[in-house]
N, CA, C, O and CB atoms as a CASP TS submission, in Angstrom:
PFRMAT TS
TARGET T0000
AUTHOR 0000-0000-0000
METHOD Language model
MODEL 1
PARENT N/A
ATOM      1  N   MET     1      11.895  15.109 -12.373  1.00  0.00           N
ATOM      2  CA  MET     1      11.937  15.299 -11.129  1.00  0.00           C
ATOM      3  C   MET     1      10.944  13.528 -10.567  1.00  0.00           C
ATOM      4  O   MET     1      10.137  12.670 -10.926  1.00  0.00           O
ATOM      5  CB  MET     1      11.152  17.097 -10.794  1.00  0.00           C
ATOM      6  N   LEU     2      11.792  13.966  -9.540  1.00  0.00           N
ATOM      7  CA  LEU     2      11.684  12.530  -8.760  1.00  0.00           C
ATOM      8  C   LEU     2      11.260  13.088  -7.583  1.00  0.00           C
ATOM      9  O   LEU     2      11.627  14.213  -7.245  1.00  0.00           O
ATOM     10  CB  LEU     2      13.092  11.532  -8.562  1.00  0.00           C
ATOM     11  N   MET     3      10.339  12.243  -6.765  1.00  0.00           N
ATOM     12  CA  MET     3       8.894  11.958  -5.938  1.00  0.00           C
ATOM     13  C   MET     3       8.901  11.204  -4.491  1.00  0.00           C
ATOM     14  O   MET     3       7.880  10.805  -3.931  1.00  0.00           O
ATOM     15  CB  MET     3       7.945  10.982  -6.887  1.00  0.00           C
ATOM     16  N   ALA     4       9.194  11.176  -4.379  1.00  0.00           N
ATOM     17  CA  ALA     4       9.563   9.987  -3.056  1.00  0.00           C
ATOM     18  C   ALA     4       7.904  10.432  -1.524  1.00  0.00           C
ATOM     19  O   ALA     4       7.646  11.341  -0.736  1.00  0.00           O
ATOM     20  CB  ALA     4      12.076  10.680  -2.079  1.00  0.00           C
ATOM     21  N   LEU     5       7.409   9.354  -1.860  1.00  0.00           N
ATOM     22  CA  LEU     5       6.361   9.658  -0.922  1.00  0.00           C
ATOM     23  C   LEU     5       6.652   8.776   0.493  1.00  0.00           C
ATOM     24  O   LEU     5       7.638   8.053   0.347  1.00  0.00           O
ATOM     25  CB  LEU     5       4.876   9.285  -1.641  1.00  0.00           C
ATOM     26  N   PRO     6       6.246   8.705   1.359  1.00  0.00           N
ATOM     27  CA  PRO     6       6.217   7.805   2.712  1.00  0.00           C
ATOM     28  C   PRO     6       5.157   6.803   3.160  1.00  0.00           C
ATOM     29  O   PRO     6       3.972   6.977   3.445  1.00  0.00           O
ATOM     30  CB  PRO     6       6.219   8.663   3.778  1.00  0.00           C
ATOM     31  N   ASN     7       5.934   5.680   3.142  1.00  0.00           N
ATOM     32  CA  ASN     7       4.887   4.163   3.162  1.00  0.00           C
ATOM     33  C   ASN     7       5.162   4.333   5.012  1.00  0.00           C
ATOM     34  O   ASN     7       5.613   5.040   5.913  1.00  0.00           O
ATOM     35  CB  ASN     7       5.781   2.078   2.033  1.00  0.00           C
ATOM     36  N   LYS     8       4.309   2.742   4.564  1.00  0.00           N
ATOM     37  CA  LYS     8       4.490   2.271   6.171  1.00  0.00           C
ATOM     38  C   LYS     8       5.771   1.674   6.977  1.00  0.00           C
ATOM     39  O   LYS     8       5.842   1.259   8.134  1.00  0.00           O
ATOM     40  CB  LYS     8       3.562   1.211   6.359  1.00  0.00           C
ATOM     41  N   VAL     9       6.543   1.754   6.181  1.00  0.00           N
ATOM     42  CA  VAL     9       7.700   1.029   6.746  1.00  0.00           C
ATOM     43  C   VAL     9       9.197   2.163   6.988  1.00  0.00           C
ATOM     44  O   VAL     9       9.534   2.200   8.171  1.00  0.00           O
ATOM     45  CB  VAL     9       8.024  -0.325   5.539  1.00  0.00           C
ATOM     46  N   ASP    10       9.663   2.628   6.483  1.00  0.00           N
ATOM     47  CA  ASP    10      10.577   3.463   6.304  1.00  0.00           C
ATOM     48  C   ASP    10      10.012   4.977   7.411  1.00  0.00           C
ATOM     49  O   ASP    10       9.048   5.742   7.448  1.00  0.00           O
ATOM     50  CB  ASP    10      10.705   3.648   4.524  1.00  0.00           C
ATOM     51  N   PRO    11      11.325   4.755   8.194  1.00  0.00           N
ATOM     52  CA  PRO    11      11.339   6.212   9.208  1.00  0.00           C
ATOM     53  C   PRO    11      11.131   7.662   8.440  1.00  0.00           C
ATOM     54  O   PRO    11      10.344   8.497   8.885  1.00  0.00           O
ATOM     55  CB  PRO    11      12.968   6.372  10.010  1.00  0.00           C
ATOM     56  N   PHE    12      11.913   7.881   7.242  1.00  0.00           N
ATOM     57  CA  PHE    12      12.144   9.110   6.863  1.00  0.00           C
ATOM     58  C   PHE    12      12.560  10.207   8.214  1.00  0.00           C
ATOM     59  O   PHE    12      11.931  11.057   8.844  1.00  0.00           O
ATOM     60  CB  PHE    12      10.840   9.488   6.069  1.00  0.00           C
ATOM     61  N   PRO    13      13.747   9.754   8.250  1.00  0.00           N
ATOM     62  CA  PRO    13      14.423  11.394   9.100  1.00  0.00           C
ATOM     63  C   PRO    13      14.673  12.532   8.278  1.00  0.00           C
ATOM     64  O   PRO    13      14.272  13.647   8.611  1.00  0.00           O
ATOM     65  CB  PRO    13      16.021  11.263   9.818  1.00  0.00           C
ATOM     66  N   LYS    14      15.163  12.373   7.468  1.00  0.00           N
ATOM     67  CA  LYS    14      15.209  13.547   6.380  1.00  0.00           C
ATOM     68  C   LYS    14      14.216  14.077   6.636  1.00  0.00           C
ATOM     69  O   LYS    14      14.279  14.811   7.621  1.00  0.00           O
ATOM     70  CB  LYS    14      15.261  13.305   4.931  1.00  0.00           C
ATOM     71  N   LEU    15      13.173  14.005   6.084  1.00  0.00           N
ATOM     72  CA  LEU    15      11.958  14.512   6.154  1.00  0.00           C
ATOM     73  C   LEU    15      11.630  14.641   7.180  1.00  0.00           C
ATOM     74  O   LEU    15      11.352  15.816   7.421  1.00  0.00           O
ATOM     75  CB  LEU    15      11.148  14.016   5.633  1.00  0.00           C
ATOM     76  N   ALA    16      11.483  13.872   8.123  1.00  0.00           N
ATOM     77  CA  ALA    16      10.825  14.816   9.457  1.00  0.00           C
ATOM     78  C   ALA    16      11.594  15.830   9.780  1.00  0.00           C
ATOM     79  O   ALA    16      11.043  16.630  10.537  1.00  0.00           O
ATOM     80  CB  ALA    16      10.647  14.083  10.852  1.00  0.00           C
ATOM     81  N   GLU    17      13.429  16.259   9.260  1.00  0.00           N
ATOM     82  CA  GLU    17      13.699  16.979  10.030  1.00  0.00           C
ATOM     83  C   GLU    17      13.255  18.684   9.259  1.00  0.00           C
ATOM     84  O   GLU    17      13.700  19.779   9.603  1.00  0.00           O
ATOM     85  CB  GLU    17      15.180  16.543  10.430  1.00  0.00           C
ATOM     86  N   GLN    18      12.189  18.357   8.082  1.00  0.00           N
ATOM     87  CA  GLN    18      11.459  19.305   7.343  1.00  0.00           C
ATOM     88  C   GLN    18      10.364  19.785   7.540  1.00  0.00           C
ATOM     89  O   GLN    18       9.961  20.897   7.201  1.00  0.00           O
ATOM     90  CB  GLN    18      11.321  19.029   6.416  1.00  0.00           C
ATOM     91  N   VAL    19       9.470  18.436   8.465  1.00  0.00           N
ATOM     92  CA  VAL    19       7.742  18.806   8.542  1.00  0.00           C
ATOM     93  C   VAL    19       7.709  18.276   9.557  1.00  0.00           C
ATOM     94  O   VAL    19       8.739  17.867  10.094  1.00  0.00           O
ATOM     95  CB  VAL    19       6.535  18.282   7.495  1.00  0.00           C
ATOM     96  N   LYS    20       6.303  18.120  10.183  1.00  0.00           N
ATOM     97  CA  LYS    20       6.533  17.571  11.276  1.00  0.00           C
ATOM     98  C   LYS    20       5.653  16.238  10.387  1.00  0.00           C
ATOM     99  O   LYS    20       4.866  16.347   9.446  1.00  0.00           O
ATOM    100  CB  LYS    20       6.007  18.421  12.838  1.00  0.00           C
ATOM    101  N   LEU    21       6.153  14.963  11.122  1.00  0.00           N
ATOM    102  CA  LEU    21       5.630  13.834  10.656  1.00  0.00           C
ATOM    103  C   LEU    21       3.851  13.798  11.395  1.00  0.00           C
ATOM    104  O   LEU    21       3.404  14.264  12.444  1.00  0.00           O
ATOM    105  CB  LEU    21       6.790  12.505  11.150  1.00  0.00           C
ATOM    106  N   PRO    22       3.331  13.163  10.479  1.00  0.00           N
ATOM    107  CA  PRO    22       1.869  12.456  11.855  1.00  0.00           C
ATOM    108  C   PRO    22       2.406  11.556  12.470  1.00  0.00           C
ATOM    109  O   PRO    22       3.637  11.538  12.446  1.00  0.00           O
ATOM    110  CB  PRO    22       0.281  11.586  11.316  1.00  0.00           C
ATOM    111  N   PRO    23       1.831  10.715  13.076  1.00  0.00           N
ATOM    112  CA  PRO    23       2.217   9.613  14.209  1.00  0.00           C
ATOM    113  C   PRO    23       2.211   8.829  13.192  1.00  0.00           C
ATOM    114  O   PRO    23       1.706   8.838  12.069  1.00  0.00           O
ATOM    115  CB  PRO    23       1.268   9.186  15.582  1.00  0.00           C
ATOM    116  N   ARG    24       3.153   7.855  14.058  1.00  0.00           N
ATOM    117  CA  ARG    24       3.782   5.868  13.089  1.00  0.00           C
ATOM    118  C   ARG    24       2.359   5.702  13.756  1.00  0.00           C
ATOM    119  O   ARG    24       2.140   6.162  14.877  1.00  0.00           O
ATOM    120  CB  ARG    24       5.776   4.270  13.885  1.00  0.00           C
ATOM    121  N   LYS    25       1.466   5.075  13.077  1.00  0.00           N
ATOM    122  CA  LYS    25       1.030   3.139  13.074  1.00  0.00           C
ATOM    123  C   LYS    25       2.160   2.320  13.227  1.00  0.00           C
ATOM    124  O   LYS    25       3.382   2.412  13.119  1.00  0.00           O
ATOM    125  CB  LYS    25       0.347   2.446  11.507  1.00  0.00           C
ATOM    126  N   ALA    26       1.141   1.320  13.577  1.00  0.00           N
ATOM    127  CA  ALA    26       2.017  -0.054  13.964  1.00  0.00           C
ATOM    128  C   ALA    26       1.410  -0.777  12.601  1.00  0.00           C
ATOM    129  O   ALA    26       0.206  -0.937  12.402  1.00  0.00           O
ATOM    130  CB  ALA    26       1.588  -1.002  15.777  1.00  0.00           C
ATOM    131  N   VAL    27       2.354  -1.141  11.797  1.00  0.00           N
ATOM    132  CA  VAL    27       1.971  -2.046  10.989  1.00  0.00           C
ATOM    133  C   VAL    27       1.785  -3.223  11.224  1.00  0.00           C
ATOM    134  O   VAL    27       2.496  -3.620  12.147  1.00  0.00           O
ATOM    135  CB  VAL    27       2.531  -2.064  10.238  1.00  0.00           C
ATOM    136  N   GLU    28       0.907  -4.234  10.643  1.00  0.00           N
ATOM    137  CA  GLU    28       0.361  -4.689  10.922  1.00  0.00           C
ATOM    138  C   GLU    28       1.214  -6.434  10.636  1.00  0.00           C
ATOM    139  O   GLU    28       2.274  -6.192  11.212  1.00  0.00           O
ATOM    140  CB  GLU    28      -0.770  -4.051  10.455  1.00  0.00           C
ATOM    141  N   GLN    29       1.294  -7.241  10.359  1.00  0.00           N
ATOM    142  CA  GLN    29       2.357  -7.918  10.088  1.00  0.00           C
ATOM    143  C   GLN    29       0.838  -9.120   9.155  1.00  0.00           C
ATOM    144  O   GLN    29      -0.170  -9.282   9.842  1.00  0.00           O
ATOM    145  CB  GLN    29       3.605  -8.472  11.784  1.00  0.00           C
ATOM    146  N   THR    30       0.853  -9.645   8.059  1.00  0.00           N
ATOM    147  CA  THR    30      -0.355 -10.002   7.667  1.00  0.00           C
ATOM    148  C   THR    30       0.416 -11.501   6.899  1.00  0.00           C
ATOM    149  O   THR    30       1.641 -11.625   6.863  1.00  0.00           O
ATOM    150  CB  THR    30      -1.274  -8.677   6.643  1.00  0.00           C
ATOM    151  N   ALA    31      -0.571 -12.582   6.309  1.00  0.00           N
ATOM    152  CA  ALA    31       0.180 -13.655   5.577  1.00  0.00           C
ATOM    153  C   ALA    31       0.832 -13.107   4.083  1.00  0.00           C
ATOM    154  O   ALA    31       1.938 -13.523   3.740  1.00  0.00           O
ATOM    155  CB  ALA    31      -0.915 -14.938   5.321  1.00  0.00           C
ATOM    156  N   GLY    32       0.070 -12.145   3.220  1.00  0.00           N
ATOM    157  CA  GLY    32       0.733 -11.964   2.127  1.00  0.00           C
ATOM    158  C   GLY    32       1.365 -10.740   2.524  1.00  0.00           C
ATOM    159  O   GLY    32       1.626 -10.245   3.621  1.00  0.00           O
ATOM    160  N   ASP    33       1.598 -10.271   0.944  1.00  0.00           N
ATOM    161  CA  ASP    33       2.353  -8.508   0.903  1.00  0.00           C
ATOM    162  C   ASP    33       1.189  -7.224   1.309  1.00  0.00           C
ATOM    163  O   ASP    33       1.320  -6.061   0.927  1.00  0.00           O
ATOM    164  CB  ASP    33       2.963  -8.050  -1.100  1.00  0.00           C
ATOM    165  N   GLY    34       0.095  -7.710   2.126  1.00  0.00           N
ATOM    166  CA  GLY    34      -0.690  -6.743   1.706  1.00  0.00           C
ATOM    167  C   GLY    34      -1.578  -6.408   0.809  1.00  0.00           C
ATOM    168  O   GLY    34      -2.716  -6.385   1.278  1.00  0.00           O
ATOM    169  N   ALA    35      -1.513  -6.172  -0.164  1.00  0.00           N
ATOM    170  CA  ALA    35      -1.841  -5.790  -1.591  1.00  0.00           C
ATOM    171  C   ALA    35      -3.194  -6.955  -1.646  1.00  0.00           C
ATOM    172  O   ALA    35      -3.332  -8.171  -1.521  1.00  0.00           O
ATOM    173  CB  ALA    35      -0.315  -6.057  -2.896  1.00  0.00           C
ATOM    174  N   PRO    36      -4.199  -5.561  -1.957  1.00  0.00           N
ATOM    175  CA  PRO    36      -5.314  -6.348  -2.228  1.00  0.00           C
ATOM    176  C   PRO    36      -5.329  -7.313  -3.444  1.00  0.00           C
ATOM    177  O   PRO    36      -5.110  -6.705  -4.491  1.00  0.00           O
ATOM    178  CB  PRO    36      -6.342  -5.487  -2.345  1.00  0.00           C
ATOM    179  N   ARG    37      -5.558  -8.861  -3.625  1.00  0.00           N
ATOM    180  CA  ARG    37      -6.198  -9.761  -4.406  1.00  0.00           C
ATOM    181  C   ARG    37      -6.142  -8.906  -5.745  1.00  0.00           C
ATOM    182  O   ARG    37      -6.387  -7.700  -5.743  1.00  0.00           O
ATOM    183  CB  ARG    37      -7.683 -10.209  -3.837  1.00  0.00           C
ATOM    184  N   ARG    38      -5.844  -9.527  -6.744  1.00  0.00           N
ATOM    185  CA  ARG    38      -5.973  -8.821  -8.322  1.00  0.00           C
ATOM    186  C   ARG    38      -7.274  -9.996  -9.217  1.00  0.00           C
ATOM    187  O   ARG    38      -6.741 -10.956  -9.774  1.00  0.00           O
ATOM    188  CB  ARG    38      -3.895  -8.915  -9.358  1.00  0.00           C
ATOM    189  N   ARG    39      -7.811  -9.969  -9.259  1.00  0.00           N
ATOM    190  CA  ARG    39      -8.367 -10.629 -10.242  1.00  0.00           C
ATOM    191  C   ARG    39      -8.288 -10.896 -12.033  1.00  0.00           C
ATOM    192  O   ARG    39      -7.951 -10.098 -12.908  1.00  0.00           O
ATOM    193  CB  ARG    39      -9.262 -10.233  -9.948  1.00  0.00           C
ATOM    194  N   SER    40      -8.759 -12.396 -12.158  1.00  0.00           N
ATOM    195  CA  SER    40      -8.224 -12.807 -13.235  1.00  0.00           C
ATOM    196  C   SER    40      -9.333 -12.153 -14.325  1.00  0.00           C
ATOM    197  O   SER    40     -10.426 -11.960 -13.793  1.00  0.00           O
ATOM    198  CB  SER    40      -7.993 -14.431 -13.196  1.00  0.00           C
ATOM    199  N   ARG    41      -9.286 -11.903 -15.269  1.00  0.00           N
ATOM    200  CA  ARG    41     -10.247 -11.638 -16.540  1.00  0.00           C
ATOM    201  C   ARG    41     -11.220 -12.311 -16.355  1.00  0.00           C
ATOM    202  O   ARG    41     -12.335 -11.902 -16.030  1.00  0.00           O
ATOM    203  CB  ARG    41      -9.797 -11.946 -17.889  1.00  0.00           C
ATOM    204  N   GLU    42     -10.752 -13.858 -16.625  1.00  0.00           N
ATOM    205  CA  GLU    42     -12.125 -14.929 -16.133  1.00  0.00           C
ATOM    206  C   GLU    42     -12.807 -14.745 -15.176  1.00  0.00           C
ATOM    207  O   GLU    42     -14.005 -15.014 -15.269  1.00  0.00           O
ATOM    208  CB  GLU    42     -11.887 -16.208 -15.798  1.00  0.00           C
ATOM    209  N   GLU    43     -12.393 -14.342 -14.215  1.00  0.00           N
ATOM    210  CA  GLU    43     -12.893 -14.631 -12.543  1.00  0.00           C
ATOM    211  C   GLU    43     -13.773 -12.958 -12.505  1.00  0.00           C
ATOM    212  O   GLU    43     -14.915 -12.972 -12.046  1.00  0.00           O
ATOM    213  CB  GLU    43     -11.066 -14.853 -10.979  1.00  0.00           C
ATOM    214  N   ARG    44     -13.206 -11.637 -12.979  1.00  0.00           N
ATOM    215  CA  ARG    44     -14.113 -10.831 -12.753  1.00  0.00           C
ATOM    216  C   ARG    44     -15.302 -11.167 -13.868  1.00  0.00           C
ATOM    217  O   ARG    44     -16.109 -10.242 -13.779  1.00  0.00           O
ATOM    218  CB  ARG    44     -13.504  -9.444 -12.758  1.00  0.00           C
ATOM    219  N   ALA    45     -15.800 -12.244 -15.021  1.00  0.00           N
ATOM    220  CA  ALA    45     -16.301 -11.793 -16.154  1.00  0.00           C
ATOM    221  C   ALA    45     -17.026 -13.144 -15.268  1.00  0.00           C
ATOM    222  O   ALA    45     -18.051 -13.424 -15.890  1.00  0.00           O
ATOM    223  CB  ALA    45     -15.534 -11.544 -17.861  1.00  0.00           C
ATOM    224  N   ALA    46     -16.945 -13.661 -14.600  1.00  0.00           N
ATOM    225  CA  ALA    46     -17.678 -14.733 -13.989  1.00  0.00           C
ATOM    226  C   ALA    46     -18.449 -14.129 -12.807  1.00  0.00           C
ATOM    227  O   ALA    46     -19.661 -14.262 -12.642  1.00  0.00           O
ATOM    228  CB  ALA    46     -16.723 -15.901 -13.541  1.00  0.00           C
ATOM    229  N   ARG    47     -17.773 -13.577 -12.152  1.00  0.00           N
ATOM    230  CA  ARG    47     -18.556 -12.521 -10.945  1.00  0.00           C
ATOM    231  C   ARG    47     -20.009 -11.602 -12.000  1.00  0.00           C
ATOM    232  O   ARG    47     -21.076 -11.256 -11.493  1.00  0.00           O
ATOM    233  CB  ARG    47     -16.920 -10.915 -10.164  1.00  0.00           C
ATOM    234  N   ARG    48     -19.758 -11.461 -12.986  1.00  0.00           N
ATOM    235  CA  ARG    48     -21.066 -10.607 -13.348  1.00  0.00           C
ATOM    236  C   ARG    48     -21.838 -11.262 -14.051  1.00  0.00           C
ATOM    237  O   ARG    48     -22.875 -10.830 -14.553  1.00  0.00           O
ATOM    238  CB  ARG    48     -20.904  -9.394 -14.056  1.00  0.00           C
ATOM    239  N   GLY    49     -21.298 -12.613 -14.169  1.00  0.00           N
ATOM    240  CA  GLY    49     -22.549 -13.855 -14.719  1.00  0.00           C
ATOM    241  C   GLY    49     -22.666 -13.591 -16.472  1.00  0.00           C
ATOM    242  O   GLY    49     -23.661 -13.442 -17.181  1.00  0.00           O
ATOM    243  N   ARG    50     -20.975 -13.610 -16.855  1.00  0.00           N
ATOM    244  CA  ARG    50     -21.070 -13.835 -18.601  1.00  0.00           C
ATOM    245  C   ARG    50     -19.177 -14.947 -18.291  1.00  0.00           C
ATOM    246  O   ARG    50     -18.289 -15.108 -17.454  1.00  0.00           O
ATOM    247  CB  ARG    50     -20.975 -11.454 -20.070  1.00  0.00           C
ATOM    248  N   ASP    51     -19.556 -15.329 -19.513  1.00  0.00           N
ATOM    249  CA  ASP    51     -18.579 -16.217 -20.720  1.00  0.00           C
ATOM    250  C   ASP    51     -17.482 -15.599 -20.652  1.00  0.00           C
ATOM    251  O   ASP    51     -16.537 -15.941 -21.363  1.00  0.00           O
ATOM    252  CB  ASP    51     -19.016 -16.244 -22.361  1.00  0.00           C
TER
END
C-alpha cells in the first residue's frame, strides 16, 4: 500500500475533492532546503565534551 501525504508545495487537487483541506500557509523561501542541519558524529561528541 502506498501512502502519499500532503506537503508545503503541492496543491493536491484530487485530495481536496475528497476532503476539506486546512487553509494553505505561505511558503517561505529559505537559503537552504529548509531541512534542519544534521551534525556529524564528531560535532555531536564535541558538544557533549567527549573526544
